[in-house]
C-alpha positions as CSV (number, residue, x, y, z in Angstrom):
1,M,-36.9,39.6,-17.3
2,K,-35.1,40.6,-20.4
3,K,-32.5,38.2,-21.6
4,K,-29.2,39.9,-22.3
5,F,-27.6,38.2,-25.4
6,A,-28.3,36.6,-28.7
7,A,-25.8,35.9,-31.5
8,A,-26.0,36.7,-35.2
9,I,-23.8,35.1,-37.9
10,N,-23.9,38.1,-40.1
11,C,-22.2,39.6,-43.1
12,M,-19.4,42.0,-42.4
13,D,-21.3,44.6,-44.5
14,G,-21.9,47.6,-42.3
15,R,-25.3,48.2,-43.9
16,V,-26.9,45.1,-42.3
17,Q,-25.5,45.4,-38.7
18,I,-28.0,47.9,-37.3
19,P,-31.2,46.5,-39.0
20,V,-30.3,43.0,-37.7
21,I,-29.5,44.2,-34.2
22,Q,-32.7,46.2,-34.1
23,Y,-34.8,43.3,-35.3
24,I,-33.3,40.7,-32.9
25,T,-33.4,43.0,-29.8
26,K,-37.1,43.9,-30.4
27,K,-38.4,40.6,-31.6
28,Y,-36.5,38.3,-29.2
29,H,-36.3,40.7,-26.2
30,V,-32.5,40.7,-25.7
31,K,-30.3,43.7,-24.8
32,Y,-27.3,42.8,-27.0
33,V,-26.5,40.9,-30.1
34,D,-23.0,39.3,-30.5
35,M,-22.0,39.8,-34.1
36,I,-20.0,37.0,-35.7
37,T,-19.1,38.4,-39.1
38,E,-17.7,37.2,-42.4
39,A,-18.2,38.2,-46.0
40,G,-21.2,36.1,-47.1
41,P,-21.4,33.8,-44.1
42,N,-24.6,32.1,-45.3
43,K,-22.7,30.9,-48.3
44,I,-19.7,29.8,-46.3
45,L,-21.9,27.7,-43.9
46,A,-24.1,26.4,-46.7
47,E,-21.2,25.1,-48.7
48,N,-19.4,23.9,-45.5
49,K,-16.1,23.5,-47.4
50,D,-13.8,26.0,-45.8
51,S,-13.2,24.2,-42.6
52,E,-10.9,26.8,-41.1
53,T,-13.5,29.6,-41.5
54,V,-16.4,27.3,-40.4
55,D,-14.5,26.3,-37.3
56,S,-13.8,29.9,-36.6
57,I,-17.5,30.8,-36.8
58,K,-18.4,27.9,-34.6
59,K,-15.8,28.8,-32.0
60,R,-17.2,32.4,-31.8
61,V,-20.8,31.2,-31.6
62,E,-19.8,28.9,-28.7
63,I,-18.2,31.8,-26.9
64,S,-21.4,33.8,-27.3
65,I,-23.4,30.8,-25.9
66,D,-20.9,29.8,-23.1
67,K,-19.9,33.3,-21.9
68,H,-23.0,35.4,-22.7
69,D,-25.7,32.7,-22.3
70,S,-27.0,33.4,-25.8
71,D,-29.8,31.0,-26.6
72,L,-30.6,32.3,-30.0
73,V,-28.4,32.2,-33.1
74,A,-29.5,34.0,-36.3
75,I,-28.0,33.3,-39.7
76,V,-28.2,36.3,-42.0
77,G,-28.1,36.8,-45.7
78,H,-28.7,40.1,-47.5
79,Y,-29.4,42.0,-50.7
80,D,-26.3,43.2,-52.6
81,C,-23.8,41.0,-50.7
82,A,-20.3,41.3,-52.1
83,G,-19.3,38.0,-50.4
84,N,-22.3,36.1,-51.8
85,P,-23.3,38.0,-54.9
86,V,-26.5,36.1,-55.7
87,D,-30.2,36.9,-55.9
88,E,-32.7,36.8,-53.0
89,E,-33.8,33.2,-53.8
90,K,-30.3,31.9,-53.7
91,Q,-29.5,33.9,-50.5
92,I,-32.5,32.3,-48.8
93,E,-31.5,28.8,-50.0
94,D,-28.0,29.4,-48.6
95,I,-29.5,30.6,-45.3
96,K,-31.6,27.3,-45.0
97,L,-28.5,25.2,-45.8
98,A,-26.4,27.2,-43.4
99,I,-29.0,26.5,-40.6
100,K,-28.5,22.8,-41.3
101,T,-24.8,23.2,-40.8
102,V,-25.2,25.0,-37.5
103,E,-27.9,22.6,-36.3
104,A,-25.3,19.8,-36.8
105,W,-23.1,21.5,-34.1
106,N,-25.7,20.4,-31.5
107,L,-25.6,23.7,-29.6
108,D,-29.0,23.4,-27.9
109,V,-30.1,26.9,-29.0
110,K,-32.8,28.3,-31.2
111,I,-31.5,28.9,-34.7
112,I,-33.3,31.2,-37.1
113,G,-32.6,32.6,-40.6
114,L,-33.0,36.2,-41.5
115,Y,-32.9,38.0,-44.8
116,V,-32.2,41.8,-45.2
117,N,-33.8,43.1,-48.4
118,E,-32.9,46.1,-50.6
119,K,-34.8,48.5,-48.2
120,W,-32.6,47.2,-45.3
121,S,-35.7,45.6,-43.8
122,V,-35.3,42.3,-42.0
123,K,-37.6,39.3,-42.6
124,K,-37.5,36.0,-40.8
125,I,-37.0,33.1,-43.3
126,C,-37.3,30.2,-40.8
């Protein structure tokens, strides 16, 4: 039976929404992806300094888990990000650090990292 929901902590950039949704629905066999968006969320979670924004992201992830039974959370970084204007290597580093932040929330879900490249293709980082 197809699970219904997963969650993605994704950039607000409209260019990455559809590729991320398509990747997650196909790869993880879910029908819907709850989008928790910020400008450069991988940087925000990697730095873990802006407690108000981090708490807001956490609350929205918990809603997705509690109300939609999401058991997968993806953290996304992407090419040409205005909120985190760094190269691919740094984007990936930030994704990995962001995963550690989210893992510390003890949500009992699978957490993955995704990077969207300049061709708007999604690749799993970890």
